[in-house]
Structure formats: C-alpha cells, structure tokens
N, C-alpha and C positions, 0 to 999 in steps of 0.2 A: 479757972472757968467756973462759972456759977452754974448755980443748979436750973436755970431756966434755959440756958443754951443747949445744956446736954440733953434735956427733955425733947427738945426742939429737934434736934438731930436724930433722935432716935423715931422721932415721928416721921421726919423726912426720908429716912432710910424705909422704913416700913412700908410707906407710898411707894417707893421706887420698887421695892419687890413686888408688889401687889400689882403695880402697872406692868412689870416685865412679864409676870405671870399671865395678865391679861393678853398681851402682845402676842404671848407663846400659843396661847390658846385661839387667838384670832388668826395666826398663821397656820396654826393646823387646821382649823376650820376651813379656810380658805383652799387649802391643799386639797381637803377632803372633798369639797365641793366642786373643784376643777376636775378633781379625777373620776366623779360620779358624772359630771357633763362630758367627760371624753367617753365614758363608758356607755352613756346614754346615746351620746352621738355615733358612737359605733353601732351601737343595737339598733338605731335608726337606719343605719347605713346599710345595714346586713339586713334588717326587716323589709325596707321597701325600695333599694336600688339592688341590681345585679353585682354581684362581686368584680365581674370584668367590664364594668361598664366604661370605664375610661380607656381600657385596651381596646373594647370593641370599637369605639368611636373612632380609635387610631386606624382599625383595620378598615371601617367605612370611607375613611378619607382616602386609605391607600387604594382601594376599589375604585373610588371615583376617579382618582388620577389615573389608573390603569384605563378605566374606560374611556377617558378623554383623549389618551393616549392613542388606543385602538381606534376610537372613531377618527381621529384625526389621520393615523396611517391609512384607513380605508378611504378617507376622501382625498388623499394623495395620490392612492393606487387608483381609483376612478378617474382622478383627473388624468394621472398618466394613461388609464386606458383609453379614455376618450380621444386624448391627443394624439394617440398611436392610431386610433380609429380613423379620426380625422387624415390623419399623414397618408394612411392607406388609402383614404377614399380619394384624397387629393392626387396619390400616384397613381390609382386606377384610371381617375378622369383625365389626367395627363398622358398616361397609355393611350387610352381611347382616342384622344384627340390626335396623340401621333399616328395612331393607325389609320384613322379618318382623313386627315389632313396632309400627312406628311408623305405618305405611300403614292407612287404614281398612279394617277386615275384608271389607267387599263388595267393595273396590277390589281387595283381594288374592284373594277368591274367584274373580272375574272375571278375574283374570291367570292362575290354577289351571287355567281352564277354555278357555284358547287354547293352541295350540301352543308358540308363543314364550315366553309368560309360563311354562306348566308347566316348560319345558327351563330356564329360566334360574332359576326358583324350585328347582327339585330341583338346581342347582347352589349355590344359596346354603345349602340344607339340608345339604348336605356340608361347609358351612365352621363352621356353627355348633357350639358346644359342647353336650354333653349335658344341662347344666343349663338349658339354653335349650328343650329338645324339651320338657320339662315345659311351660312357659310356652306353646308354639305349640299343644299338645295342647288346653290348655283354651281355647285362642282360637280353635282350629277347632271345637271339638267341638259348638257349635250347628248348623255346616253342614258336619259331618263326612260324614252320608248324601249330600248333595248332590254333593260334590266325588267320593265314591267313584263315584257313577253316572255321573259326566261322563266323556265321551270322553278327555278330555287330563288331565281332573284326575285319572282312577284311576291314571295312570302318577306321579305325585306322591305319590300315597297309598301306593302299593306300595314306594317308596324310605324314605317316613315310617315306614311301619309296620317296616321293617328297623332304625330307630334306636331302636325302642321297647324297654322293659324289662318284666319280667313284672307290675309292678302298673298298668304305663300300658296293656298289654294287656288286661287284667282291666278297666280303665276304657274300653275300645275295645267289648269285649263287652256290657257295661252299656248303651252308648250304642244298640248296633244290633239288641239282641236284640227290640224290638218292630217292627221293619221287615226283620229278616235274609231273610225269604222274597222280599221286593220286591227287596232288592239282588241275591241270588242269579239271579232270574230276569232281571234286567237285563243287557243286551248288555256293560257296560263294568263295570257292579257284579260280577259275577260273577270276574272278573278280581283286583278288590280283595280278596274273599275268598279267592281262591285264595292271594293274597299273605300273609293274615293266616294261614292254614294253614301255610304255608311257615314261619312265624315262631314258632309254638306248640312248647313243649318241655318241657311239664309235665302230668301225669296229670290236674290240676285244670281246665286248658285245655281238654284232649283230653275230658273229662266235660262242659263247658260246651258245645262244639261238637256234640256228640252230642245232648245235651237240644234244642238248636235246630234240627237237622238232624231229628230224630225227629219234629217237629210237622208236617212236612208233606213226609215222604220221598218219597212216590209221585210227588208233583208234581216233584220235585226230579228223580227218576229221567228223567222223561219229558218235560222241559223242553228246548228246543233250547239254552239259556244253562247252566243249573243242572247239567247232567248232566256238565258238563266237571269242576264240584267234586266229584261222587259218583265220576267215573272217578279224578281226583287222587288221592283218600281210598284207593280201591282200589289204587292205585299205590304210594303213598308210604308207606302204615301196613302193619306186618305182621299177619299173619292175626288174632293174639290181640288187636289193637287195633281191629279193624274187625268185633267178631263180631255185633254190633247189625244192621249190613250184610247180614251172612251171613244171618244168621236171616230178616231181611227179604226178600231175595232168593228164599230158598228158599219163603216163604209167601205170596210174590204175584208168583210167576214168570209166570203166564198174564197179567197186566196189564202186566207191565214188558215181556215179550216181544212184545206185539202192536204196541208203539210202536217207531217208529226208534231215537230217542235212548235208550229203555230198552235195547233188543237190543245196543246199542253199549256200554252198561254191562254187561250180561251177558257179551258177548264179552270185555271185559276181565276181568271177573271170572274167567272161564272160564282166559285166559292167565295170570293171575298166582296162580291155586290150585293150591295144592302139597300141602293135606291130603286124603289118599285118603279120610276119613269122609266130607267136605264133598263130594267129587265123586261118591262113591256116591249119596250123598243127593239132587244135583242131577239125577242121570241117573233116578233113581227118580221125582223131580218131573217132569221133562219127559215121561218115559213116562205119566204120569198125565195128561198135557194134551197128549198127542203130537197127537191128532186134530186140535184147535183150532189148534194151531200149523202142521201141514200146510196148513191152510186161510188162513194168514196171510203176506202177503209176507216179513216181517220173521222171522218163526218158521221159515219155511222155509229162509232165509238161516242161521239161529241153527243147525238140525238139522244141515246140511250141516257146518258149522263145529266143532259137536261132534264129529262123526264123524272130521273129520281130523286134530282135537287129541287125541282120547282113543285112537282106531282102533277096529277090529273086535271086539276083544275086551271093550270096554265098550260099544259101540254096535249091537251084533249085531241088536237089536230093530229098529232102523232099515230095514234090509236085508229083513227078514222082513215088515215092515209094507209096505214098497212092494211086495213080491211078490205078497202078499195082497190088497192093496188097488188094483193096478196101474189097472185101469181105471176106477175111481172118481176116482183122482187125475188122470189125464190129462184129466178133464174140469173141473178147476179150476184156473182162469187163473194162480195163483199157485205152483202144484206143478210144472209143467212143468219149469222150471229144476232143483227139487228132483231130480226123477226123471231129467233128464239127467245131472247132477252125481254122484248115487247112483251111475247106470251106469257113467259112467266110473272111479269109485272102486273097483267092484267087478270091474271087467274088467282092472285093473291088480293088485288085491292080493287079490282073492278070487274067483278066476277061477271056481271051483265053483259058488259062489253065483248068479254071474251068468249061468252057463250053464243053471241052473235056471230065471231069470227068462227067458230065450230060449226054453227050450222050453216055458214056460208062454205067453208070447206066440204061438209057432207053431201050440200045440194050440186057442187060442180063435180061433176064425174073426171074429167079432163085432169082438173087441179088434185083429185083424190088420188087419182091413177099415178099421177107423176111423182106424189108424195110415197105411196106404197112402193114403185117401182126403182127408186133409186136409193143407195145406200145412204147418201149424203144428206137425207132428208129424215134419217132414221130418228136422230133426236126429237125433232119436231112432232114427227108421227106419234113417237111415243109418249109425249107431253099432252098430245090432243087425247090418245086413248085412256090416259090416266084419270082426265076429266071428263070422261063422256057419262051422262045417265041412262038410264035404262032403254029409254026411248032411242036414245042416239047409238047406243050399242047396237040394238037390232037393226036399224037403218044401216050400220057399217058392214055387219053380217052379210045382209041381202047384197050388198055394194061388193064385196068381197066375192062373193059366190059368182057373182056375175061377170068379174075380172078373171076367175080362175077359168070360166066356159068360153072366153074369148080364144 
C-alpha cells in the first residue's frame, strides 16, 4: 500500500466520525424539540381548555339522548291518552245514542217526566251530534206536547229547543199550532213556549208566533201563566216588532187593566215604551176609561204607576180628577189607596195643587166630617193635618169645635 492511499483512508474515517457525531446531535436536538412541543401543547391544553372537556362532551351527548327519549315517551303517552279519551267519548256518545234511540219511547217519556230522568237525559242531549237531533225530534213528535206540559219534562224541552235549527223549529210550530193556547196557559207549558221564543230568529218565525198569539190574545194577557209570555215579548222584542201588541193594548185597555195579570202586562208595557206617540195615545186611552179604572183595584194601581213613571206634565188630569171627585172617591173601597198615594205625590212635587185639594177639603164641612168620623180615613186625615199652614190650622180647629157641639 502506498502512502497516498493510507492518508485518504484516514481522512475518510475522520469524516465518517464527524458525520456520525452530527447525526447524533441532530437526533438529540429533534428529540428535545418534540418533548418541548408536547410539554407546550399540554400546557396550552391545561391553560385554555378544561381537563374534563371530552368527558363532559360525552355527558352532554348522553343527556341529549335521554331528553329525546323522554320527549318521545311523553309523546307516546299523550297519543295514548288522546286515543283513550277519544274512545271514551265515542263510547259515551254511543251509550247516549243507545239510551235515546233504543229505549222504548213510552219508557223514555216517563224518564223525562221525573227529576232524575230529566237531568240525565239533558246530559245525554249534550253528547249527541246534530245529526241525531233530527231523529230525536221525529221520535218525540207524537208526545212533544205532553213533555212540554210536564213539570220536569219542560226542562228537557228547553234544552232540546236550543239544539234545533230553523227547519226543525218550523216543524215544532206545525206540531203545536192546534194546542198552542193549552200549552201557554199550562203552568209548565208556558216555560216551554218562552224557551221557543228565545230561539226564534227569523221574520217568518216571528210572524208565525204573532198569528198564534192573535187568536186568543185577551186570554193570554189575563191568564196567570200565559201573561209571562206576553211580558217576555214586551221585554225582548223591539217596539216595531210588537206593533200587534201595542195596537191590541190601546184597543182593549179597559178589559186588560181590570185584571191583575193584565195590569202587570200594562205596567211592563209602560216601562218598556219609549215611543212618544204611543205614550200620548196610551194616556188618551186611559183618560177615556179613567172613571172605570179608579173603581177597580188593579186600575187604581196602574193609574198611580202612570203618574210616577210619566210625571205631572203628562198626568195632570189625574190630580184634577181626584180634586173634583174627592167626595165620591173616598166612598169607593179601592180608591182610598190611590187618593193617599196621589196626595203624597202632590205634597212632594206639586205643592200648589196639593194645597188646592187641602182648601177644598177644609171648606167642605160634610167631607171634613166624613174624614174625621171614620177610622178608615185616618191616614189621609193625618197626611192633611201634617201639611197645614197656620191659617189652615185655625180653620180646622173651628171646624172641630163645631163638630163637637153637634
């Protein structure tokens, strides 16, 4: 081996050693940087993120899953509940239909005429559909009047009428037209008719009712049960719809006022009337029959009510009539209360007119003697004495002495 080759090998070996050292240093430096990066990353995680981040995320997912399951279960339960309720409702309606349509009609009528049966059947009536109402109407039609005039049956009928439509109500009018008066004057039937009046809402039905009423209007005014129907029409109907009643009242005032129930209808008519023309005609009609009214118990009550309602400007004739016919009226059994009320009214609101009546009594010895002598005139006399002025008191004392000397 020559000298040059030996020297080259030494140089090569030296280079390899240096390179191996460099590689080792590079590997160590890489290792250190990786360790530092890991440490830094851990520090970052610890600094900026919670330790149980991924664990909590897993919990949230589980909770969300549980909530979905709960909502689903609730939905299922609600559906089941609604289905059960629907089934129950269908079963109740089915049961109601069985009771109303399968039971023998005579048994059903008997149930309607009892307290418990009527209440139960009213409940069943609220359950059935409108389509079943027509079937029930046809089923009840042969016995409808009987149920309308029943003490407990009329309560069922009142509820039943509320479920009827226009055509069905016309069918009712057709059934009852021949027995309308009998139903109206019946103690229970009158409430059934009032319920029917509440339900009608078309001009044709109102005309049908008017025709039925006109056949026996005076009797309906004066009956203890049917007068409630007349009062209901007076209260519920506007004046233009009850023109037939207004005309009948003005034409038959004397007959209506002489009856207790008729006078109650007239009082209701006076209260509800706002038409000045009708008011004027009413007062004129009362003036024409005034003498007959003051002799009647119910007519006297009506006269004073008229005075209180319309006032002296409309009813001045009442005070003048009392003044000019005082002696005649105190001898009538039903006029004493009217005289007392009119004197009370005039003493409060028209003192001058009242004073004229007082002077008229003091000047009439026979009249004053009658008032002093009879106990029945004590209230009228006490009212007169309380209102006397000094001059009138002196006159009365002189009169009293003359009466004692007789």
